[in-house]
N, C-alpha and C positions, 0 to 999 in steps of 0.2 A: 504494500500500500504506500502510495506517495504521500509525503508530508511536506508542507511548505512553510517556511519561516521568513519573516521580513526583518532585514537588518537596516537600520538607519545609521549611516556611517558619515560623520562630519569631521573633516580635517580642517586645517587652518587656512586652506585655500579653495577647497571645494567640498561639496556634499553630495551624497548619493543614497538612494534606497535600492536595495538589492534583495531579491527573493532567492533563498536557497532551497532547493528541492532535494529531499533525502529519499533515495530509493535504492534498494539492493546494496546497501552498505556504502553508497557513494553520494557525494554532494555535488550538485551542479548549480550554477549561479545565473541569474537573469536580472539585468539592471532595469529598474522601473523608471527612474528619472535621475538626472544629474544636474547640479545647479552650482552657481558661484557662491563662494563664501570668502570673506576677507574683511579687513578693516575699512571703515569709512570715516574720514576726518571731518568733523564738524566744529568749527571755531576752536581749533587747536586740540581737540580731544578725539582719540581713535575709538570708535564704537563698533560693536558687532550688530548686525541687523537680524535680531532674533525673530521678528515678525515675518520677515522674508523666509528665514529657515523653516519656521513652523508651517507657513503656507505651502512650501514645497514638500515638507514631510506629509502633510495632509493629502497632497496630490499623489504622493507615492503610495500611501495607504489605500487611497481610492483606486488607483490603477491595479494594485496587487489584489484587492478584494474583487475587482471586476474580472480579472483573469483567473484567479484561483479559488474564488468563492469560499465555500466551507472547508476546503482543503488547507486554508491558511490557518496555521496552528497558533502562532503568537508573534510578537515583535519585540525588538530591543534597540536601544540607542547607545552609541558610543560617540565621544567627541574628543577634541583636544583637551589639555589639562588646565588647571589653575583658575580659570575664569568662572564668573558666577553672576547671578541676579539677586537683587534684594526684593523681598515680598513684603507688602505692607499688611496692616491688620485686617484689611478687607480681602486679602488673597490676591491682590493685583501686583504686577511688576512695577516697582517704584520708579525705575529709570532703566533705560536701555543699557545692557551690560557693556562694560568698557573692555577694549582689547588689551591683552597682556603686554603688547608692545608700546602702549601709551606711556608718556613720560611722568605720570603721576607718582610712580614709585621711586623716582630719582631722589636720592638722599635718605631713603627709608632704612637702608642697612644701618646707617649711623644712629637713626632714631631708635631702632630696635636694640642695637648693641649698647646704647647708653643705659638701658634698663636691664637687659639680660645678656650676659657674655655670649659670644658666638659659639663657644664650645658647649655651653649649656643648651642653647637652641638645638644644636646638632644632637646632643645626648638625648634630648626628649623626642626628637623627630626623625633623626637619621637621614635627613633630606639635603640634597645638594643646594648650595646657596646660589640662588638666582633672584635678582631683584624683581623679577616678574611674578614670583610665587605669591599665592593668595595671602600669605601672612603679611607681606609688605603692601599689597593692595589694601587690605583692611587697616593696616597701620596708617596709611595715607588718609583714609576716610576718618579714622579716629582723630588724627592730628588736626585735620581741617574742620573737625566737628560737622561733618556732612549731614545735612538735613535728612536725606534719604536713609543714611546709615543709622542716625539717631532714632528714627521713627520706624525702622524696619522690624517686622515680626520674625522673619526667617531669611536665611541665606541659602540659596540652592545652587550647586555647581551646574555647569552647562547641561549635561545629559539629564540631571535630576530636574532642572527647570522645565525642560521639554517634556519629560515624562509626567511632571505635575500638570502641565497644560493639557495633556491628553487624558489623564486619569483622575485628577483632583487630589492625588496622594503625594505628600511631601516626604521624601526619604533622602538619605545621603549614602549613595553606593560607595562601598569601601575603597575600591581601587582609585576612584576619582578623588575621594576625600584625602587619600594618602599623598596626593600631589601638592597639597596646600601648604605644607611645612607647619601645620599645627595638629597633625594626627600622629599618635604614638604607635609605631608598628610593634612594639613590645607588649604594651598593655592592651593594644587593639581598641583604643578609645581616643577621644579628643585629648590634646595636651592642655588640659584645663589650667594647670598650674602656670605654665608658660604664658597663656593668654591673660590670666589674671595679673601677672607681674607686668605685662605690657599695657594693661588697661584696655584691652580689646574685649568687646562683649562676648560672653560665653553662653548667652541664651539664644543665639541665632541659629544654632545648628540642628538639623533634622536627625531623626533616628537613623543610625547606621544599619545598613543591610548588606549581606554578602552577595556577590555575583551568583546568579542562578536562582534568585528570589523573585517570585511573581509579585509585582507592585500593585497592580489593579488591572483595569481593562479600558479600552476605548471602543464603545459600541459593540461590546461582547468579545473583542479581540484582546486576549491577555497581553499585558505589557510586562516584560521580564527585565529586571536589573541584570545586565550582562557585565562584562568588564567595561565599565562606563568610561574609563580612560582609554583612548584609542590604542595606546601602547600596551595596556593590559590585554586588550583583545588581540593585538598583533602578536604579542609573545605567546598567547594561547594557541595561535595558529602555526607556530614554528614546528615543523613535522619531525622533531627529534625522536629517536628510538630510545628505548629503555637502556640506561647506562651510558649513553652518548655524552661526551664532554665537548660541548660546543659553546661558542659565544653567539649571541643573538644581535642582529642589527636591524631595527625597524627603520626603513629608509623612506623618508618623505620630506616635507618641509623642514622637519627636524630629523636628526639622526640619533637614535637611542641605542647605544652600544652597551651591552651587558650580558648577564647570564641569569639563570634561574636558580635560586637557592631556597632551602627550607626555612631559614631564619635570617633576620637582618644582621648585617655586619656594621656595628657602630663602635668605632674606636678612633684613636688619634690619627692613625694612618689614613683611614677612610675620610676623616674630616679634612686632612691636609690635601688629599687628592681630589676633594670636592665630588665624591661619588654619592649616590643616592640609594635609598632603600624604599622603593615604592611597593605597594601591595599588588600582588598578582591574583589570578583566579585560583580557586581550589587550594587555598592556604599556602600559596607560594609567595616568595619575595622576588621582585625584579631588582636585582642589584646591578646598577647601570650608571651611566653618565649621559646627561642630555648634551648633545653636541649640535652645532649648526649643521644643517643638512642641505637639501636642495634649494632652500630659501635663497642662498647667495646666487645660484644659477637662475632661479626664477626672477630675481630682481635684475640681474644682468639682462635677461631676455626682455623683461618689461621695459627697461630703460631704452634698449636699442630699438625695440619695436615702435616706441614713440618717436624715434628718429627715422622712421621708414626703413628700418633694417628688419624685415619680416623673417627672422630666423626660426626655423623649425628646431625641435630638440635634436633631431638627427644631424642637422647642419652644424649645430653647436658642438656636438660630439666630434664630428669630422674636423672642424676647425681646430679644436683643442688637440686632437691626435696629430695633426700636421705641424703644430708649433714645436719649437725646440724644447726638449725636456729640461727641467730643473734650472730654468733661467731666472725665475722669480719665486719667492716663497712667501706665503701668507698663512696666518692662523685664522681660519674662518670663524672661530669662536670668540675672536676679539670683539669687544663691545661696539667698536666702530661699525661693524657689519650687522648689528642686531635690528636696527629700525629701517623702515622704508626710506628710500632716497636714491641718490646718484651712486649706485654701487660701482660702476666702472671707475669713477673718479676716486672713490674711497679705496679701491684696490691699488690704483696708481699712487695715491698719497701714502698708503701704508708701505708700499715698496720703497718709495722715495725716502720716507721718514726713517726706514730701517737700513738705509745706506745701500740699497740694491740698484738704484737707478729707477727708471720709470717705464713700465710696459706700455707701449703705444698702440699696438694693433689689438683688435678684438680677439684674435687667436691667442696672443700672448696673455691677455687678461683671463681668458677662459682656461688656458693651460695652468695658470697659477691657481685658479679657483679649484679645478679638478685635483691637481696634485696636493693642494692645501688640505682638501677634505680627506684624501687617502692617507696623508701623513698624520693628520689629526687622529684618524682611526688607529693607525699603527701605534702612536704614542699612548693612546688610551688603552689599547689592547694589552700592552705590557703591564700597565697599572692594574688592569682588571685581573690578570692572572696572578699577580703578586698579592693583591688584596683579598681575592677569593680563595687563595691557596690551591688553585686548580690549574692544571695544564689543559688548555682549550685547543684542541687539534683542528677544529673547523670553525669557520665563520659562516653562519647561516644568515643570509640577507633576505628579508621579506618586505612586502609593501610595494607601492608603485615605483619607488626609486630603484628597485632591483631590475627594472627594465632598461636602465642606463648601463649598458654593457661595458662602456669605457670605465665608468666608476667602479663597477664590479671587478674588472681586471686589475685596475690600479689598487683596489683594496686588497686583493690577493697578493699583488707585488709588494705592497708596503708592509703588510702584516707578516708576510712569509707563510701564510696559511692557505689551505684550500678554501675557496669560497663556493658555497652551494646556495643558489637563489630559488625563491618561490615559496609559497604562492604570492602572486602580485596583489591580490585583493585580501591581504592578510587580516586587516582590521575587521572587514565585513565577515570574513570566514570565522575568525575567533568569536565574534559577536554571535554568529549562527550556532557555533558549537555549544556556547553556554545556554542558548535557548533550548537546544536539544537536550542538554543536561538537565535543565529545569523541568522539562516535560517528561523526563525518564526514558528518552529514546537512546541515550548513551549513559553509561554508568560512571565514567571517569574521564579525566583530562587525557589520560593515555589512550583511551578508546577513541576520543575525539580526534587526537592527532593521527591515529591509524586511519580513520576515515579521510582525513586531509591527505595523507600520503597516497591512499588509493585513488583519491579523486583528482589530484592535480599533478600527477607524475609528469605529464607532458609539459608542465611549466618549469620543470627543474632544469637548471643549467649549472655546470661545474666549471670553475676557473682555477687553474693551477698557477702558483706563483712563477713569475718570470723575472729575469734580470735582478736577482737577489742582491748582488754586491752593489749595484748602482743605487738601489732603493735604500739599502742600509746607510750608504754614504749620504744620500739625500736626507734621510731622517736625522742624521747628525747635524747637517747644515741647517735643517728646519729648526731643530731645537736651539742651535746657537743663535739663530736670528729671532725666532718667535718666542723663545722662552728666556731670552736674555734678561 
């Protein structure tokens, strides 16, 4: 008997609704609709357009119901991390959610660390320090005594807000809550002590629920809390076999490089390396580091396309491949590359500021961006093995970014590890697996990953390391320039 599940998968640049059909032990996907997502600047503030997202989600649900009728079993939503909406006492959204790239968190590290030392924040949360984290967003609202914040009744993370609009039920799904930097992965509850010391309201948070929990329904269709953070869903879809020692890379606008552990690693070494312990599905921990990903390439393309250089992704790969290797080195995780803007000029300025000269052609700029990402992966990979105490023989890359075969090959070259790619629709697939788990159609995460291996074998590609000596030397040069 065929069963159909609807995944709503919202990344930081696009959204989609996808129906997964489960039959004879295999999962097949069909896209219902795809739509733009991204920041819109209004008078100096970057907002998300949640009404636009909700309208497109409703359209996707309607299309799925029309095509699959009573065979549609349930649905679930995953999104990017850290962002949220404030709900007033009447249950209404108090203001449009602000994008994590907005400048309102500037200076909030200092405000937080004045009250609670950095080491104590990490001890209570185990989360990587990024000024975009929810903790610093709430701190900014508290410092400015925001009217909406002061009068809010609840705070709901992005997937929880959309689920609330569908079902009327307010919950905090655990994987998305763990991205906030005020969730404690050891106690498995909110870090109330930390919040109280910071003067941040502790009455805003909804009841925590695990992925695989049925929240409510929309017109009779059950809504399941899946791995609400898209990386949690993506990691769930990595088709590892039992006993396999692999690193995971979820490749999209962001690159999330890490591995799956049974318990968090919270110590001075992890703090110094700025790694993170986010919650995964089925009582796992995503031990990883958030890295800049395809964002830098997306911004390059956007900038050039406004100048009537209508580059395709394939054309950009080809240009980078043809340029001279290791001519310029950049660190894509540098804060200069974090926000929207003139990315080509920023790369040029970075190279000039670090004494390398100035890349002038588009091909040179692209080559620096590609190699910078691969060398950032290699640098992080070494730290991951050291901190986790594991030898990780394979790098498994999932998500839309794994379709970039040049970056896949460079990642293999830079890390010196075999790279295995796929599935490309990892977040949606992991979302679907947790729906199947909630409905009792699979009994474990391992069983879900077996379904994924059986279903998407044709998407698997393998890249073996090449030019090892050249890439080792390049990594030394990159560290000397970018970590000086």
